[in-house]
N, C-alpha and C positions, 0 to 999 in steps of 0.2 A: 520524303526526307527533308531536312532543313539545316541550313547553316546557322549556328547559334551565336558564337562569339569568337573574336580574334583577340589575342593577347601578345603584347610585346614586352619582353623582359631584358633589362640591361644590367649586367652584374648582379643578378638575383633580385632586382627591384622591378616591379611591374610599372612600366612607364606609360603604357597606352592600352586601353581596353576599348574594343569596338563591338557593340552588340549588333546583330543583324536583325532586320525587321522581316515580317512575313512576306512582303511583296516588294515595294519600291525601296531601294537603298541608295541614297545620294552621297557622293563624296565630292566636296567642292572647296573653294577658297572662301575666306571670311568675307562676308558681304560688306560690312561697315568697316572698311579699311582703305586707307589712302595708298598703301603699298600694293604693287601688282600681285596677282595670285599665281603667277607662273613660278615654276621651280620650287614649289613648297612640298611636293611629294604626293600629289593627287593620284598619280599612276602607281605609286609604290605598293599600296595594299594589294592590287591585282597581281603585280609581279611577285610579291611574296607568297600569295596564295598559289600561284603557278609553281613557285619554288617548293612549296610544301607538297605539291603533287609531282615531286621529283624533277622539277625543271632546273634550268641553269641559274646560278646566282649572279652571273655577269650582268643580266638585264636589270638587276637591282642597283648596282653601283657603277656600271660602265656607261659613259655618255653615248647616247644613240648616234649623234652626228659625227663626233670625232673619235669614237671608240677608245677613249682614254678614261682611266678611273677617276671618279669623283673623290678627291682626296679626303674630304671630311668623313665621308661614309666609309671609305676604305680603311682609314685610321681607326674608326669606331669598331669595325669588324675585326681589325687586327689587335687592338689594344684592350678590347672589352669582350666579355662573354655575352653575346646577343642571341636570345632565343625567341622564336616566334611559334605560336601554336594556334590551332583551329579546333574549336569544339563544334560538334555537329550530331544530328540524329540521322542515322543511316536509313537505307531503304527498308530495313527491318525494324525501324523505330528504336534501335539501340544507340545509346550514347557513346561517343568516342572522342578521343583527343589525339590529334597528331601534332608532333612537335619536332622542330629541327633548329640547329644552331646556324646562324648566319656568320660564315667565316670564309675568308679568301683561301684558307688552307683546306683543301678537299678532305683531308684525313679527319678534320674536326667537324665536318658536316654530318653529324650523327643522326640517327633515326630513332625517335622516341614515340612509342605507342602506348597510350593509357598509362603514362608514368614509368614505363619500362623501356630501356634501350633495347632495340631489336636490330636484326639485319635489314638491309634495304629490301631484300626479297620478302621478308615477313611484313614489313611496313607497306610495301606496294600491294601485296596480296590482300591485305586488310582493306585498303582504300578501294581496290578494284572490286572486291566483293560487297562491301558495305555501301559504297556510293554509286558504283557503276553496274553492279550485279553481273560482273564478268568473272568467270572461273576458268576460262580457257587461256591458252597462250596468246591469242590475238582476239581483239585489238589490244595493243599495249597502252599503258597509261599516257605515254608521251605522244601517241597518235590521237588520243581522245581529248587531252587537256586543252589544246588550242581552240576547240569548239566552245568550251565553257569559260575559258579565260582568254578573252580577246584583248590581249595586253599590248599588241604591237600594231603599227600601221598596216602591215600586211594582213593580219588577222581581222582588222576592222574594215578592210576594203575588199576582202575575198570571201564572198558568200559561201562558196562550196570548197574551193581549194585553200582552206584556211591554214593548213600546215605547210610552212615553208622550210621545214627541217630537211636534213640530208636524207638521201635514200628513201624518198617518198615515192612508192611505186603505185601503179594502177591497182594492184592487188590490195595495197594498204587502204586506198580510198574506197575500194569496193567493200572491204571488211568493215571499215569504220561506219560507212553509211548504212549498210545492212544492219549493223548493230544499233545505230541511232534510230532506225525505223523498225525496231522491235524484233529483230532477228536474235533469238536468245542464244542458241548454241552455235557460236561462230566457228567452233572447232570442226563442225560438220564441213564447212567450206574447205578447211585445210585438209581434212581427210579425203574429201572428194577430189581435190586438186592432186593430192598424192596418188590416189587410186587411178585417176585418169592418166597421169604421167606414167605410172607403172604399167597400166594396160596398154598404153601407146607403145611403150618399150617392148612389152611381150609380143604385141602384134607385129612389130618390126622384126624381132628375132624369129618369130614363128614363120614369117614369110621367107626369111633367109634359109632356115632349116628345111622347110618344105621344098624350096627351090633346089637345094643341094641334094636332098633325098630323091627328088624326082629326076633331076638331070643325071645323077650318077647311078640311078637305078639301085639304090642301096638296099631296099627291101628284098629284091630278087637276089642280090649278091649275098646277103645274109643267109637266105635259104639255101643257096648253092654251097656256101662254105660249110654250113652245118652238115649237109649231106656228105660232103667230102671228108670231114673229120670223122663222122660216124663210120664211114667206109674204111678209113685207115685204122681206126681203133678196133674194128671187127677183124681186120687182117692180123693185128697183133695177137689177138686172143682166139683166133680161129683154131679148130681142131685139126690135127695133122696125124694121119695114120691111126685114127681112133683114139688119140690122146687129146684131152681137153686142157689147154694151157691155163685157162681160167681156174680150173679145178686144182691144177698143180700149185698155182699161186696161193689158192685158198689153203691148201695143205701146209705150205711153207709158213703161212701166217699162224696156223694152229700150232705148229712146232715151235715157233717163236714164243707164243704165249706160254707153252708148257716149259720151255727152257727158262723163261723169266721166273716162273714159279719155283722150278728146281734150284735155280741160282740163289734165290732168297732162302730156301730151305738149307742148302749146303752152307751158306754163309752163317746161318744161325747155329747149325750143328757144330761147325768148325769153331765158333766162338765159345760154345759151351765146353767142348773137349779141351781146348787150350786153357780155359779157366780152371778146370779140374786138375790138369797136369801141373799147372803153375802153383796151385794151392798145395798140392802134395809135395812139390819140391821145396816150398817154403817151410812146411811142417817138418820135413826130413832133415833139412840143413839146420833148422833152429831147435831140433829136438831137445838138446841138452840145456838150452837157455830160454826156451819158450816160456814166458811168464814166470820165470823163477824168482825174479826180484819182487814181483807182485805177491808170489806165494809166500816168500819169507816175511814180507810185511804183514800179510794176513795171519800167518802162523804166530808171529810175535804178538800181534794184537790179541789173538784168540787165547794164547797161552796165559795171558794176563787176565783177560776178562772172562773167559769161559773155561773153567776147569774141565778137563777130560774131553775137550772138543776134538782133539786128536791125541793119540797116545804119545806120539813123538814125531819129530820132523821126518824120519824115514818113511813113516806111513804116508805122510803128505806127498813125498817124492814118488812113492809107489802109485799113489792115486793119480798123481800128475802124469806118470808114464802111461797109465791105463787110459787116462783122458785123451792124450795125444793119439794113442793107438785107435781108440774108438772114433775120434774125429777123422783120422785118415781113412778109416773104413767107411765112414758115413759119406765123406766127400767123394770117394771113389765109387760109391754105389751107382750103378746104371751106366758107368763109363763104357763098358763093352757093348751095351745096346746102342748107345749114341754113336760109337765108332762103326758099328754094323750099319746103322741107318745112313751115316755119312758115306760109307763105301758104296752102298746100293744107289744112293742119289747121284754120286759121282759117276758111277758106271752108266746110269740111265741118261745122264746129261751128255756123256760122250756118244752114246748110241743115237740120241736125237740129232747131235751135230753131224754124225755120219749120214743119217737119213736125210737131213736138210741139204747137205752137200750133194747127195745123190739126186735130189729133186732139181737143184740148180743145174747140175750137169745135164739132166734130162731136158730142161728148158733150152740150154745152150745147144744141145745136139739137134734140136728140131729146127732151128733157124739161126743163121749166122748173126752174130752180135752186130756186125756192121749194118746188116739189113734192118735190124731193130732200131739201131741208132738213127739211121736215115729216116725211118718212118716217124720216130719221135720228133726229130727236127722239123719234119714237114708239118706234123700236128701242131707243134709249137708256133711255127710261122703262121699257120692258118688261124690259130687261137688269137694271136696278136691282131691280125687283120679283122677277125670277127669282133674282138673287143672294141676296136676303133670304130667300126661301123655301127655296132650295137650302141656305143656311147652316144653317137649322133641321134639315133632313134630314141634312146632313153631321154636325152636332153630335150628333144622335141616333145615327147610325151609329158615330161615334167613341166615344160612351159604350158602345154595344153591344160594340165591339171591346175596350175597356179592361175592361169587366165580365167578358168571357170570360177574358181573361188573368189578372185578379185571382182569379177563381173557380178557375182552374187552379192558381195559386200556393197558394190556400187548401187545395185538395185535396191537394197535395203536402205542405204543412205538417201537414195533418191526419194523414197517415201517420206523420210524425216525432213528432207529438204523442202518437199512440196508443202508440208504443214507449216514450216517456218516461213516460207515465201508467201503463203496465204496470210500470215500475220503481218508480214511486211506490206503486202498490198492493201490490207485493211487500214494499217497505220498511214500509209501513203495517201490514200483517198481522203482521210480526215485531215491530214496535214495540208494537202493541196487546197482543200476548202478553207482552212484557217488562214493560210498564206494569202490566198486571194482576198479574203475579207480584210486583212490588214492592209495589203497594198492598195486595195480599192478605197479604203478609208483614208489612207495617207496620201496616195498619189492620184486618186481618181481613176486609176487604171488597174485592172486585175493582172498581176504578174503570173506567168505560167511557170510551174516547176514540175520536173519529172525525174524519177530515178532512172528511167529507161531500163527497167528491170527485165532481164532475160531469164524467164522462168526455167528454160531448159538448162542453161549453163549455171544458173544461180549467181549471175553477175549483174552489176548495175553501173550506170554512168550518170551520176546526178548532175542536173543542169538547170539553170534559171534562164528563161527565154531572153536572148540577147536583144530582141527587137524592142522590148519594153524596158529592159533593165538599163539603168544609168551606170556608167563605168567610172565616174570621177566625183570627187568632192563629197558634200554633205548628203546628196541623194544616194550615193553608193553606200555610205555609212548607214543611212536610214534603211536601205534595203537589207543590210546585214542585221540590223536591229529587228526589223519585221520578220526576217527569216528565223531569228532565234526566239522571238516572242511566240511566233506560230508554233515553233517546236515545243516550247514549254506548255502552251495551251493544249496541244495534241497529246502530250504525255499525260496531262491531267484528264483530258476527255477520255482517253483510252485506258486510263489507270495502269499505264505501263510502268514497269520497274526500271525507270531511267531517271537521271538527274533532272531536277526541275528548277535549276538556277542557271544564271549566266551573268558574266561580268563584261561590260563594255567600257573601254577606256577612251577618254577624249572624244566626246560627242559634240564638241564646240562648233564644228563645221556644219552641223545640222541646223536648219532654220528653226527659230524659236517657236514658231507655230507648230512645227512638227515635234519639237521637244515637249511642249505642253501636252500634245495629244499622246505622245509616247508615255509620259508620266501617268496620264489618266488611265491609259490602257494597262500599264504595269500595276497600278494600284488595284485594278480589278482582277489581276492575274492570281491564280492559285499556285504561285511559284515566286522565287526571289530574283529580282532584277537589280543588279548593282551597276551604277553608272558613275563616271567621274566627269566633271565639267567645271569651267570657270563660273563663278557666281555672277560675273559681268553679264552673262547671257540673260539673267533673270531680272526683270523689273521688280520693283518693290512688291507689287501685288502678287507676282509669281512666287517671289521668295516667301512671303507670308503663307501662301497657299501650300507650298511644298516643304516648308521649314521642318515640320514634324517627321519628314522622311529623310532628313539629313542625318547620317550616322557618323560622319567625320567632316569637320570644318577646319581647314588648315590656313595658315598665314605665314608671313615672313618671320613672325615671332613664335610661331607654333608649327614648325615643320614636322614632318612625319616622325623623324628620329629625335626631335627636340635638340638638334645641334645647329 
């Protein structure tokens, strides 16, 4: 991947363009100037790049020491539309442009991707995929950015613990460093952590259930209760004087089915009979007037239009009477048969009712209802106790089943984890070699670094040897630089899909001889190293040697925002 170009726009006008070189990129103050090079904005580019990676805007316009706004910059962000953008080639060699507005109003800090305004989620997902090759929930962009944009004193003096943000846990450090050291699917770590937590909970619950089941002798109690229930149920349905009550109950059920069928039949017949009787009553009462008005209209129309259609109106009336008579006869046809079927069905229904009542009486006569009621109550009580005990056993069995499944999943993930950790180990070995080379070259001493990788747990505790490491001043900043240069070199050596750039702010405390060596090493690097420094550090010969690597030269007359 490669950073290509940075652009600053104010009110639609491009006011600053900064192209990035392939290796060393120097941001400095103007060499030939009597005015001091301080407070011209050498750190601003790094802080804006961090902002483009979803960082805070406050570091761009809030004074570090007094934590008060720099009025000129604050007014610029408030009164003008200030946009910044970064063009780059991603890990897949695809061209992208990310862009945001610099504004003190958070609602105006929009996200623009390749010319289109998008949500923060879409914007961040694109950066995570194209620059970091991360498609899982962790590590997050704000846990990774401090490693590549060392824009604060903390980041420049903390080799490993470079993120001083809130809520930085050991788990965050573990995830970030495993990612940095070529662990691809960091989601595996989250999955394994969740599985281990779940399994631990299941183990705890299982011990509790097993203890209860064992101490209360639940299995034996369940067996005993089942036998007692079976005994009581048998007593309810047992034969008495050669009569099987179960058979009687079966007969009652059969009668119920037959009664239901007859009930439907009687209802249907009853409806048909009532309809016939009602229709006849209507025809009888309306005999003199039934359709007469319609008949007159038809006749009048026919007498005009059709000669000899009917000889006269009396014939039509006679026909009308005949029609009514025929209709009543037609409607009433089969009524007697329906009534006969209705009567038979009704009689049969009554017989079945008597028969069923007889069977009920027979049941009652064989055992007192009070005795049956008591037995049923006892069965109900035992059923409740059985359900309670069975629920405990079922829950224990359910936990057993889930535990087996989760352990199987953990075993599968362990295989994937082993592969990933082998990649980490290979990357770490090469990194340690490169880090030692750099520190030996710069310090004359090989610094020791180790991830302290726990293969079994999939965890690490990155650490630089305290015996050799210097904790203050320029030497500490130099350690950070060598740490990051070793990382870029290892990424290139291993051809890992990881960012191969880093930005170091304010390297002025580093001795000039080390600065020269740093620049020379950066020029040979297959990655981009961006540094900011005062030009006062460079003698004329140094300036001429590294002038072609200067991408931004600022002064009191040419501050970063030109204000």
